[in-house]
N, C-alpha and C positions, 0 to 999 in steps of 0.2 A: 407287953406293950399296953399302955393305958389309952383307952378311948373314952372321950366324953363327947356327948352330942346333945343338941338342943335347938334353940331358935336364935336367929340373928336378924335384927331389924334394920341394919345399916344398908346404905346404897352400895351395890357391888363395886363401884368405882372408888369408894372411900379407902384410904390407905390403911388405917388401923381400925378394925372392926371389933376389937376386944371389948370396949366399953358397951357395945350394943349386943353382946352375946350373952344369952342366958342358958346356963348348963341345966339340962333336965335329967340326963341319965349318964351312968358310968358303966363301963364294961372293961374286963381284962381280956386282951386278945392274945391267943397263942398261935403264932404263925407257923404253918406247915412248910412254907417256902418263903423265899424273899418277896417282900411286898413292894410293889411299884410305888415310888414316892410321889409321882405326879398324879396318877389316877388309880388308887388302890380300890379293890372290891373286898369289903369286909362282911363276913357272915356272923351274925350274933343270934343268940337264942331269944325267942320271944318270952317275956315274963308278964306277970300281972302288972308290974310297974311300968313297963315300956310299951303299952298298947297304943300310945300316940306317936310312935316312931315314924309313921308315914307323914306326920306333920312337921317333923324336924327338918331343918335346912342347913345346919352348920355343925361341924365336928372338929375336935382337936385330937390328933393322934401323935403321941410322943412329941409334943411341942410344936408340931406343924399344924397349920390351920387349913381346913378343907370346907368347900361347899358340898352339900349332899345333892348330887345331881338327880338321883333316883333311889327309891326304896322299893325293893322287890319283896313280896310276901312269898316265902318259900315253903315247901312241904316240911313236915316235922316240927312245926312251930318255930321257924327261923325267919329272920329278916336278912336281906342282902342290901348293903349300903354301897352305892356307887359314888365314890368321893372324887372330887377334882381339887387339886391343890390351889389354895388362895395365896398366890405369890406375894401380893401386897401386904397382907397381914402377917404371913409367915416370916417375911424379911423386913417388917416395918421398922424395927429398931435400927437395922443397918441402913435402910433407905433414909431415915430421918437424920442420920449422922453424916450423910454425904454432902459435901460442899461443892456445888456445881453451878454452871451457868447454862441457861436454856438458849440454844442457838436455833432451834427449829420447833415450831408449834403446829401441830396438825389440826386443822379445822377451826379452832377458836382464835379469833384475831384480837390480840391485845396490843393497843398502840404503844405501850411502854416497852414491849419486847421487840428487839431488833430481829426481823425475819427477812432474809434476802429474797425469799420466794414472792413476797408481796411488794409491789412498787408503791412507794408513797408519793402522792402528788396532790396538788391543790388546784382547784379550778379558780382562776382569777377572773373576776368580773369587775369591770370598771364602769361606773355609772356617774355621770356628771349631771347634777341638778343645779339649776340657776334659780336663786331666790330673789324675789322682788325686794324684800326687806329683811334685815337681820339686826338683832339687838347688839351684835358685836361690831358692826360697821356704822360709823357716824356719817362719813362722807365717802361715797363710793369712788369718787374721782381721785382722792388722795390717800385714803386709808387702805390698809392691807386687809385681805380676806383670809378666812381660815379654811383649811382643808380637813375634812373628817375622814379618817381611814378606819375601816371596821374589818376585823377578822372574825370569821365564824358565820353562822347562818346556815341556810339549806344547801348552799353551793360549795362548801369546803370539803 
């Protein structure tokens, strides 16, 4: 199994972090037993090249992407990497191919998305203002008046 690890500068919520990942080190892993895919713990040998392993935060193990949750300095010149699967980047290609409709959005209110959990309403405020003079009306007794209707403002 091939392990590469290094630094990733992307926001954890970003779908595809691959452009923000800088590979610093490579190691070949020989598994003694089955490795858990979601949260593997990998032990690697410390070398002169990987002395900055404790500053690494991202890894790729056989095509799956992981955040490095913790780096343990072990006896015998070894490092223990506690990895957590990054589902978004590991399956980014599949996710981007999905054609879907959002029916529920948690927390973020976007007015263009229909969300039955939020009631849409508008506060109606009617205000009548009578003007003494108007450039649109010549004779108040016989001419028509204009009504101005405005949508928006602080009370919508």
